[in-house]
A tleap script that builds the chain and sets N, CA, C and O, in Angstrom:
source leaprc.protein.ff14SB
mol = sequence {
  NMET ASN ILE ILE TYR LEU LEU LEU ALA LEU
  SER ILE LEU VAL ALA LEU ILE PHE PHE ILE
  ALA PHE ILE PHE SER VAL LYS LYS GLY GLN
  TYR ASP ASP VAL TYR THR PRO SER VAL ARG
  MET LEU PHE ASP ASP GLU LEU VAL ARG SER
  ASP LYS SER ASP SER THR LYS ASN LYS LYS
  SER CASN
}
set mol.1.N position { 40.442 122.792 77.083 }
set mol.1.CA position { 39.657 122.033 77.565 }
set mol.1.C position { 38.940 120.904 76.575 }
set mol.1.O position { 38.220 120.005 77.008 }
set mol.2.N position { 39.253 121.100 75.206 }
set mol.2.CA position { 39.090 119.997 74.116 }
set mol.2.C position { 39.904 118.812 74.341 }
set mol.2.O position { 39.458 117.700 74.060 }
set mol.3.N position { 41.194 118.991 74.881 }
set mol.3.CA position { 42.103 117.851 75.184 }
set mol.3.C position { 41.296 116.909 76.166 }
set mol.3.O position { 41.279 115.686 76.028 }
set mol.4.N position { 40.781 117.433 76.941 }
set mol.4.CA position { 40.438 116.647 78.305 }
set mol.4.C position { 39.283 115.779 77.482 }
set mol.4.O position { 39.332 114.555 77.608 }
set mol.5.N position { 38.346 116.302 76.726 }
set mol.5.CA position { 37.341 115.555 75.918 }
set mol.5.C position { 37.982 114.283 75.356 }
set mol.5.O position { 37.656 113.113 75.561 }
set mol.6.N position { 38.893 114.741 74.659 }
set mol.6.CA position { 39.739 113.797 73.828 }
set mol.6.C position { 40.330 112.637 74.713 }
set mol.6.O position { 40.029 111.475 74.440 }
set mol.7.N position { 41.057 112.890 75.630 }
set mol.7.CA position { 41.476 111.984 76.330 }
set mol.7.C position { 40.569 111.160 77.113 }
set mol.7.O position { 40.856 109.996 77.391 }
set mol.8.N position { 39.447 111.737 77.493 }
set mol.8.CA position { 38.424 111.066 78.189 }
set mol.8.C position { 38.029 109.996 77.404 }
set mol.8.O position { 38.051 108.807 77.725 }
set mol.9.N position { 37.599 110.570 76.167 }
set mol.9.CA position { 36.913 109.536 74.993 }
set mol.9.C position { 38.060 108.370 74.719 }
set mol.9.O position { 37.643 107.238 74.480 }
set mol.10.N position { 39.375 108.585 74.744 }
set mol.10.CA position { 40.342 107.698 74.260 }
set mol.10.C position { 40.449 106.498 75.667 }
set mol.10.O position { 40.422 105.274 75.544 }
set mol.11.N position { 40.561 107.199 76.839 }
set mol.11.CA position { 40.660 106.417 77.829 }
set mol.11.C position { 39.310 105.271 78.039 }
set mol.11.O position { 39.475 104.216 78.652 }
set mol.12.N position { 38.310 105.569 77.582 }
set mol.12.CA position { 37.054 105.008 77.680 }
set mol.12.C position { 36.995 103.928 76.587 }
set mol.12.O position { 36.383 102.869 76.728 }
set mol.13.N position { 37.741 104.312 75.390 }
set mol.13.CA position { 37.710 103.431 74.230 }
set mol.13.C position { 38.823 102.533 74.496 }
set mol.13.O position { 38.693 101.460 73.907 }
set mol.14.N position { 40.019 102.653 75.295 }
set mol.14.CA position { 40.983 101.600 75.727 }
set mol.14.C position { 40.434 100.814 76.789 }
set mol.14.O position { 40.857 99.666 76.927 }
set mol.15.N position { 39.407 101.333 77.693 }
set mol.15.CA position { 39.094 100.517 78.789 }
set mol.15.C position { 37.993 99.366 78.104 }
set mol.15.O position { 37.964 98.190 78.466 }
set mol.16.N position { 37.247 99.856 77.217 }
set mol.16.CA position { 36.467 98.760 76.324 }
set mol.16.C position { 37.072 97.713 75.468 }
set mol.16.O position { 36.657 96.598 75.150 }
set mol.17.N position { 38.052 98.292 75.204 }
set mol.17.CA position { 38.967 97.229 74.287 }
set mol.17.C position { 39.765 96.244 75.289 }
set mol.17.O position { 40.198 95.250 74.706 }
set mol.18.N position { 40.053 96.303 76.669 }
set mol.18.CA position { 40.590 95.729 77.506 }
set mol.18.C position { 39.316 94.758 78.059 }
set mol.18.O position { 39.450 93.562 78.318 }
set mol.19.N position { 38.227 95.416 78.169 }
set mol.19.CA position { 37.088 94.625 78.664 }
set mol.19.C position { 36.605 93.417 77.818 }
set mol.19.O position { 36.419 92.244 78.141 }
set mol.20.N position { 36.460 94.067 76.633 }
set mol.20.CA position { 36.070 92.948 75.479 }
set mol.20.C position { 37.138 91.827 75.223 }
set mol.20.O position { 36.813 90.678 74.922 }
set mol.21.N position { 38.386 92.229 75.359 }
set mol.21.CA position { 39.496 91.179 75.265 }
set mol.21.C position { 39.467 90.179 76.492 }
set mol.21.O position { 39.765 88.991 76.372 }
set mol.22.N position { 39.106 90.728 77.603 }
set mol.22.CA position { 38.995 89.961 78.962 }
set mol.22.C position { 37.770 88.941 78.668 }
set mol.22.O position { 37.935 87.729 78.806 }
set mol.23.N position { 36.767 89.390 78.332 }
set mol.23.CA position { 35.452 88.565 78.159 }
set mol.23.C position { 35.795 87.594 77.231 }
set mol.23.O position { 35.450 86.466 77.584 }
set mol.24.N position { 36.417 87.666 76.053 }
set mol.24.CA position { 36.689 87.006 75.002 }
set mol.24.C position { 37.500 85.951 75.730 }
set mol.24.O position { 37.259 84.757 75.553 }
set mol.25.N position { 38.568 86.422 76.641 }
set mol.25.CA position { 39.567 85.211 76.969 }
set mol.25.C position { 38.774 84.230 77.997 }
set mol.25.O position { 38.998 83.020 78.018 }
set mol.26.N position { 37.998 84.747 78.693 }
set mol.26.CA position { 37.176 84.122 79.812 }
set mol.26.C position { 36.395 83.074 78.988 }
set mol.26.O position { 36.317 81.914 79.393 }
set mol.27.N position { 35.805 83.482 77.811 }
set mol.27.CA position { 34.749 82.582 77.093 }
set mol.27.C position { 35.636 81.553 76.466 }
set mol.27.O position { 35.260 80.382 76.513 }
set mol.28.N position { 36.787 81.857 75.876 }
set mol.28.CA position { 37.532 80.832 75.293 }
set mol.28.C position { 38.421 79.821 76.323 }
set mol.28.O position { 39.128 78.950 75.816 }
set mol.29.N position { 38.353 79.974 77.756 }
set mol.29.CA position { 38.953 79.054 78.589 }
set mol.29.C position { 40.237 79.695 78.860 }
set mol.29.O position { 41.026 78.885 79.347 }
set mol.30.N position { 40.605 80.586 78.751 }
set mol.30.CA position { 42.056 81.217 79.204 }
set mol.30.C position { 42.341 80.769 80.658 }
set mol.30.O position { 43.355 80.115 80.903 }
set mol.31.N position { 41.438 81.121 81.651 }
set mol.31.CA position { 41.599 81.042 83.056 }
set mol.31.C position { 41.177 79.960 83.558 }
set mol.31.O position { 41.147 79.889 84.786 }
set mol.32.N position { 40.712 78.762 82.716 }
set mol.32.CA position { 40.516 77.548 83.267 }
set mol.32.C position { 41.735 76.843 84.076 }
set mol.32.O position { 42.841 76.834 83.536 }
set mol.33.N position { 41.579 76.303 85.247 }
set mol.33.CA position { 42.468 75.807 85.838 }
set mol.33.C position { 42.376 74.409 85.780 }
set mol.33.O position { 41.484 73.890 86.450 }
set mol.34.N position { 43.230 73.585 85.014 }
set mol.34.CA position { 43.034 72.180 85.019 }
set mol.34.C position { 44.213 71.436 85.844 }
set mol.34.O position { 44.207 70.208 85.929 }
set mol.35.N position { 45.039 72.077 86.340 }
set mol.35.CA position { 46.162 71.456 87.262 }
set mol.35.C position { 45.767 71.290 88.524 }
set mol.35.O position { 45.855 70.175 89.039 }
set mol.36.N position { 45.271 72.369 89.222 }
set mol.36.CA position { 44.876 72.245 90.853 }
set mol.36.C position { 43.932 71.169 91.110 }
set mol.36.O position { 44.218 70.555 92.138 }
set mol.37.N position { 42.744 70.683 90.416 }
set mol.37.CA position { 41.942 69.490 90.569 }
set mol.37.C position { 42.634 68.398 90.941 }
set mol.37.O position { 42.323 67.718 91.919 }
set mol.38.N position { 43.790 68.121 90.052 }
set mol.38.CA position { 44.458 67.044 90.069 }
set mol.38.C position { 45.255 66.949 91.046 }
set mol.38.O position { 45.512 65.772 91.300 }
set mol.39.N position { 45.801 67.749 91.759 }
set mol.39.CA position { 46.498 67.863 92.970 }
set mol.39.C position { 45.855 68.151 94.190 }
set mol.39.O position { 46.552 67.839 95.155 }
set mol.40.N position { 44.630 68.698 94.507 }
set mol.40.CA position { 43.970 69.003 95.476 }
set mol.40.C position { 43.969 68.001 96.559 }
set mol.40.O position { 44.107 68.344 97.733 }
set mol.41.N position { 43.814 66.753 96.193 }
set mol.41.CA position { 43.705 65.773 97.088 }
set mol.41.C position { 45.395 65.545 97.939 }
set mol.41.O position { 45.591 65.106 99.073 }
set mol.42.N position { 46.254 65.941 97.082 }
set mol.42.CA position { 47.600 65.713 97.791 }
set mol.42.C position { 47.649 66.921 98.852 }
set mol.42.O position { 48.078 66.697 99.984 }
set mol.43.N position { 47.296 67.946 98.554 }
set mol.43.CA position { 47.203 69.251 99.418 }
set mol.43.C position { 46.456 68.813 100.632 }
set mol.43.O position { 46.960 69.162 101.699 }
set mol.44.N position { 45.351 68.115 100.682 }
set mol.44.CA position { 44.556 67.717 101.839 }
set mol.44.C position { 45.324 66.767 102.719 }
set mol.44.O position { 45.391 66.833 103.947 }
set mol.45.N position { 45.857 65.932 101.989 }
set mol.45.CA position { 46.766 65.010 102.767 }
set mol.45.C position { 47.868 65.637 103.600 }
set mol.45.O position { 48.082 65.149 104.710 }
set mol.46.N position { 48.614 66.702 103.166 }
set mol.46.CA position { 49.485 67.258 103.804 }
set mol.46.C position { 48.984 67.982 104.972 }
set mol.46.O position { 49.727 67.983 105.953 }
set mol.47.N position { 47.871 68.595 105.055 }
set mol.47.CA position { 47.431 69.236 106.081 }
set mol.47.C position { 46.980 68.545 107.244 }
set mol.47.O position { 46.995 68.999 108.388 }
set mol.48.N position { 46.526 67.276 106.841 }
set mol.48.CA position { 46.098 66.586 107.982 }
set mol.48.C position { 47.447 65.737 108.654 }
set mol.48.O position { 47.516 65.498 109.860 }
set mol.49.N position { 48.386 65.370 107.772 }
set mol.49.CA position { 49.655 64.919 108.282 }
set mol.49.C position { 50.152 65.991 109.277 }
set mol.49.O position { 50.564 65.743 110.411 }
set mol.50.N position { 50.072 67.074 108.775 }
set mol.50.CA position { 50.900 68.246 109.744 }
set mol.50.C position { 50.029 68.270 110.956 }
set mol.50.O position { 50.623 68.361 112.031 }
set mol.51.N position { 49.057 68.220 110.971 }
set mol.51.CA position { 48.109 68.246 112.284 }
set mol.51.C position { 48.365 67.013 113.366 }
set mol.51.O position { 48.424 67.081 114.594 }
set mol.52.N position { 48.475 66.070 112.648 }
set mol.52.CA position { 48.833 64.909 113.523 }
set mol.52.C position { 50.106 64.959 114.136 }
set mol.52.O position { 50.275 64.648 115.315 }
set mol.53.N position { 51.253 65.441 113.175 }
set mol.53.CA position { 52.545 65.703 113.764 }
set mol.53.C position { 52.585 66.524 114.729 }
set mol.53.O position { 53.332 66.295 115.680 }
set mol.54.N position { 51.777 67.671 114.690 }
set mol.54.CA position { 51.745 68.605 115.777 }
set mol.54.C position { 51.344 67.790 116.925 }
set mol.54.O position { 52.111 67.684 117.882 }
set mol.55.N position { 50.259 67.232 116.911 }
set mol.55.CA position { 49.663 66.616 118.057 }
set mol.55.C position { 50.644 65.370 118.827 }
set mol.55.O position { 50.658 65.093 120.026 }
set mol.56.N position { 51.375 64.790 117.811 }
set mol.56.CA position { 52.428 63.932 118.464 }
set mol.56.C position { 53.496 64.688 119.205 }
set mol.56.O position { 53.897 64.256 120.286 }
set mol.57.N position { 53.963 65.757 118.701 }
set mol.57.CA position { 54.776 66.773 119.254 }
set mol.57.C position { 54.363 67.106 120.654 }
set mol.57.O position { 55.065 67.155 121.665 }
set mol.58.N position { 53.202 67.305 120.522 }
set mol.58.CA position { 52.630 67.992 122.043 }
set mol.58.C position { 52.530 66.698 122.834 }
set mol.58.O position { 52.289 66.912 124.022 }
set mol.59.N position { 52.623 65.673 122.575 }
set mol.59.CA position { 52.330 64.491 123.388 }
set mol.59.C position { 53.818 64.087 123.977 }
set mol.59.O position { 54.050 63.675 125.113 }
set mol.60.N position { 54.606 64.272 123.094 }
set mol.60.CA position { 56.091 63.829 123.362 }
set mol.60.C position { 56.630 64.916 124.247 }
set mol.60.O position { 57.520 64.557 125.017 }
set mol.61.N position { 56.281 66.114 124.284 }
set mol.61.CA position { 56.784 67.176 125.254 }
set mol.61.C position { 56.065 66.989 126.670 }
set mol.61.O position { 56.633 67.480 127.644 }
set mol.62.N position { 54.854 66.313 126.853 }
set mol.62.CA position { 54.223 66.359 127.872 }
set mol.62.C position { 54.955 64.968 128.720 }
set mol.62.O position { 54.570 64.661 129.848 }
savepdb mol mol.pdb
quit
């Protein structure tokens, strides 16, 4: 029974260490995305272009 208490305490300790590391990395900006905002405009243009090409295909087939 003592081993269960020991394993429970160790698992909580490991979980706390990972949580603190996660909070630290978020505060340091590790997960900030600096690439996507610069190309977001390009993604929107491709979506509009595909919608127009779909509508022209439908007009040609009719």
